[in-house]
N, C-alpha and C positions, 0 to 999 in steps of 0.2 A: 504493500500500500504506500510505499515510499514515493511513488511517482504521481500520487493523486494530488490534485490542487485543493485549496482550502475548502471550497464549497462542496467538493466531493467528499472530503473527510467529514465535514459537518453532517452531511446526509448519512454517511455510513455509521457514525457513532450514535446518531439519533435512533437509528434502527437496531444497531448492535454495539453496545458500549465496549465490548471486548476488543473492538477494532482499534481502540486507542493505543493498545500495546504495540501495534505494528506501524503506526504513522511516524512521520519525521519528527525529530526532537523539537524543532521550533514550534510545531503544532501541538505538542504535548504541553507547551507553555501558553497556549492560546486559551484565554479565559472562557470565551464563548464555546469553544469546542469541548473543553473539559467539563464545563457545566452541563452541556447537552448530554455528554456521556454519563456523568454521575447521576443525572436525573433519570436516565434509563436504568443504570445499575451502579450503586454506590461503590462497588468494588473496583470500578474503573479508576477510582482516584489513586489507586496503587501505581498506575502508569503515568500519572501526571508528573510534570517537571518538579524537581525538588524546590525550586524557587517559588513555584505556585503554591506548594504545600505549606510553605513558610509565610505566605502572604496573609496577613491578619484579616484584611477585608474580605478576600476571597474565601478563606477558611470559615469565617463567620457566616457567609452566604451559604456555604455548603452544609455546615452543621445545622443551620436553620432548616434546610431541606431534609437532612437525615442525620440524626445524632451520631450514627456510626462513623461519620466522616472524621470524627476526632481520632479514630483509630489510625488514620492515615496521615494525620497532620504532622508537621515538623516537631521534633522533640522539644524545641524551645517554646513552642506554643502549648504543648501538653503540660509544660511545667509553669506556665504563666497563669497565675491566679486570676488576674484581671480578665484575661481572655476566657478562662473557664467559666467565670462568673457571668460574663456577657453571653457565652455560648448556652449555658443552661437556662438563662433567662429567655433566650429565643427558642430553645428546644430542650425541654426537661430531660429527654431521653439521652442527651449527651452525657449525663452523669455516669451512665453505665460504663462508658469508655474512658472516663477520667482517671487520673492516678489515684491510688488508695488514699493518699493524704487529703485529697479534696472531698472524698466521700465521708470524711469526718469533719469537714469544714461546715459549721452551722449555717453560715450565710449562704454558701453555695447550695447546700442541701435544701434549705428553706426555699430558695429561688427555684430549684429544680422541681420540688414536689408541688409548689404553687402552680407551676406550669403543667406538670404531669404527675399526678398523685401517686401512681404506682412505682415511681422511681424511689419511693421509700424503701423498696426492696434492696436497692444498692447502697443505702446509707449504712453507716456503722451501727452496731447494736446500741451504742450509747445514744445516738440520735434517733433511733427507733423508739426510744423511751422519752424523747423530748415532747412534751405535751403540745407546744405551739406548732412544732413541725408536723406531728401526727394529725392534729386538727386541720391544718392547712391541706395536708395530703388527702384526708377523707372528704373534705369539703370539695376538693377538685375531682376526686374519683373514690367513691365509697369502697371499692374493692381493695384500696390501700390498707384497710383495717386489718387485713390478714397478715400484714407485715409489721404491725405495731407490737411493741413490747406487751407482754401479758397483762401487766398492771393497767395499761391504757385501754386494753380491750374490755376492762371493767369500769372504765370511766364513762359515766352516764351521758355527759354532754357530747363526748366524741362519738359514742355509739348512736346517740339520737341523731347527730348530724349525718352519720353514715347511712342509717336506715331511711332517713327522710329523703335522701337522694336515691337510694337503691335498697329496697327491702331485703334483697338477698344477702346484704352485708351482715344481717343478723346471724348468719351461720358462723361468723368469726368472733361474735361477742362472747364475753364471759357468761357462764351458765346463770349466774345470779341475775343478770340483766334480761335474760330470756323469760323471766317471770314478771318483768316490769310492764304494767298495763299500758302506760303512755308509749313506751317504745314499741310494744306489740301493735298498738293502734296505728302508730306512725308507719310501721312496717306494712301493715295491711293496706293502708291508704296508698302506699307506693306500689305494692304488688302483693295481692292477697295470697298468691302461691307460696310466698316466703314464710307464711305462717307455719309451715311444716317445721320450722326451727324454733317456734315458741315452745316453752316448757309444757310438759304433759299436765302439770298442775294448772296452768292457765287455760289449757284446752278443756279442762274439766270444771272451770270456774263458770257457773251459770250466769252470774251478773255480767261478766266480761263477754261471754259468747252472745248473750242477748243484745248487749250494746253493739257489738261488732256486726252481727248479722243484719241489724237495722241499717247499718251503713253499707254493708256489702254482703249480700246473701251467700256468696261463695264461701264465706267463713264456715258455714255449716259442714262443708266437706272435711274440715280439720277438727271439728268438735269430737268429743268422746261419743261412744256408742250410746251411752245413756242420754246425752243431750240431743242426739239426733232423733231421739224418740220423745223429746219434750215438746208438747203441742204448741205452747206459746212461742218457743224459740223457732220452731219450724214454720209456723204461720208468719212470723216476722220475716224469716228468711225468704220464703217463697213470694211474699208480697214485694220484696225488693228484687228478687230474681227468681222467676218461676221455675227455671230448669234445675234449681238445686233440690227440687222434689226428688230427684234421683238419689239423693244421699240420706233420705229419711227412712224410717222403718216401714215395713209392709202394712202395718196397722194404719199409719198416717197417710200412706199412699191410697188408702181406701176411704179416707175421711173427705166427705163431699166439700165441706167448707174450705179445707186446705187445698184440695185440688182445684176448686173453682178460683181461689185466690191466686194460685200459681198460674192458671190459664189466663187470668185477667192480665197478668204481667207478660206472659208468653204462651201462646196457644200450644206450642211444642211440648209444654209440660205434660199434656195429657198422655204422651207416650210413656211416661213413667208411672201413671196410675195403675192400679191393679186391673187384671183382666176382667174381674167382676164389675168394676166401676165403668170400664169402657163398654160393657155390654148392658149396663143399666139404662133402660129406655128413658126414664124420667131425667136422669142425670145428663145423658148425652143430649137430650132435647134442650135442656137448660143451657148446656155448654155451647152448642152450635148457634143458639139464638143470641148468645153473647159474642161469639167469634166463630164464624163459619169455617175458618181455617182449621179449627179443632176437629172437624169431621174426618180429616185424614187419619186420625188415630182411633176412631170409633171401631167397635167390633164389626167384622165383615158382614154379618147378617143385617145390621142396621143400614149398611150402604145399599141394600137392595129394597129398602122401605121408602116409598114415596113420601111419607109423612116426615121422616127425618131428613131426607135429601132436600125436600122443599124448605124446611126450616133453615137448613145450612146455606143453601144457595140464595135464599132471600137476604140473608145477612152478608154473604160474600159469594158472588156468582162463581168465582173460581173453584169453589168446593165441588162443583159439578165434575171436576176431574176425578174425584175419588168415588163417585157413584158407580154402581154396577151398570153394565152396558145397556140393558133394557130400560133402565130409568133415564138414561141419557137420550132416549128417544121420546120420552114423555113430554108432550107439548106444554103442559101446565108447568112442569118442573123447569124445562129449558127456557120458557118465557120468563119465569121468575129469575133465573140465573142471568140471562142477558140484560134484563132490566137493571139488575144490580151491578153487573159488569159486562159490558158488551163483548169483551174478548173471551168470555166463557163460551162463546159460540164454537171455538176451536175444539171443545171437549164434547160437543153434541154429536149424536149419530148422524149419518148421512141423511136420513129421513128428515130430521129437524133442520138441517142446513138447506133443505129444499123447500122449506116452509116460508113463504113470503112474509107473513106476519112476524115470525120469529126473527128473520133477518132484518126487517125494518126496525124492530125494537132494539136489536143489537147495535146497528149503526147509529141509532139515535143516542145510545149510551156512549158509544166509542166508534168514531168513524173508521178506525183501523180494523174493526171487526169484519169489514167487507172482504178482507183477504181470506177469511175462513168460510165465506158463503159459497153456495153452489155457483158455477160459472154463469148460469143464466142471469143471475142478479148483478153480475159485474158489468152488465150492459143495460141495466134497468135504470132509466133516467131518474125516477123518483128516489130510488134507493141510493144512487150515486150522489145526488144533490143533498140528500139527508146526511150521508156520510161526510161529505165535504163541509157541510154546515156544522156538524158536530166537532170537526177538527178546527175549522176556521171559517166563520160566516162570510168573510171577504172572498174566500175562494169560490163561493157559489157564483157570484157575478162573473168572475173570470172564466169559470168553467162554461157558463152559459154562452159567453162570447166566442170561445174557441171551439165549441163542439155543437153549435146549432145544426150543423149539417149531418149530425149523427141520427137525428130523428126527423 
């Protein structure tokens, strides 16, 4: 590559940084070329001219890009405290490649963890026990708590700062703080899944769980078996998130009030109700009148009953999708469905799609339903104008002008 000109070399190293090893020496001292190479692969800095590696301004630009650049810097820069302090201020990860003496330098480490919290890992043990440094580290990145001295993992303010930023940091806290209500609630607010690290004692605390499920129903998943069968707690939980019905006892999955409360929040919750409740005619009727979407989870024999299908599609026409085939050809049922939601026409049987009254009601509800109608209605002037009007009344006049010759 010695015979390549500058522009050609710049193009080569941008694509493959290793090419820098084989270019002419004067180009290894070219700032733009070397910066392009190290941007592609920091290891290319190994082949840069020694003078460039000793250049303070250039080296700061490179360590800002990648802290590992310090590994290739001139020895005099690696030993220069002012340079290292400036470098970690720009890129905290530079600390990893700094000399050991700087990893014990309080000012340098504080600057590094303020920029990149987990660089606490590279600090000396003494500084891992420095409260100000650790607090700065977890404030920047809560995962840094794992590198703190044991006594600081038991520091309430530090742990609270960490879990407020990332609930999973609770995994690294001292056991005594895993029983702390405020910390547990802060953990839950950030990520409820991190409650797996809360103490068993707190998971069995009725008052705590009741307070917590009111804020986030998913807490029920982490409660003790006994509390998952507590009616008041479960009712509060499903009211906040219907799908946590999944985590309660079979007895409460058969409780009408609880299941209805869960469905009011999310109709999907019916899928977790007992088989008996899904087959209970009175209950299913009440459920689909509240949310037609719940019909999807009703017992199969009810999906063949016109009475229950009609109740469901009246509330949500799309429930027609879950009715048995014969019912989807019933004019009364299909009419109710398309009046509720015109696009329900797509779930009707062919016979219903051939019925002009049904199609007209469907496009009144949603002009887009025309796509599901029998082909003969796609050239029916009244139906087309009704569909256009449902979509955009202004389109009717335009359609009249451009298609008068069709009739």
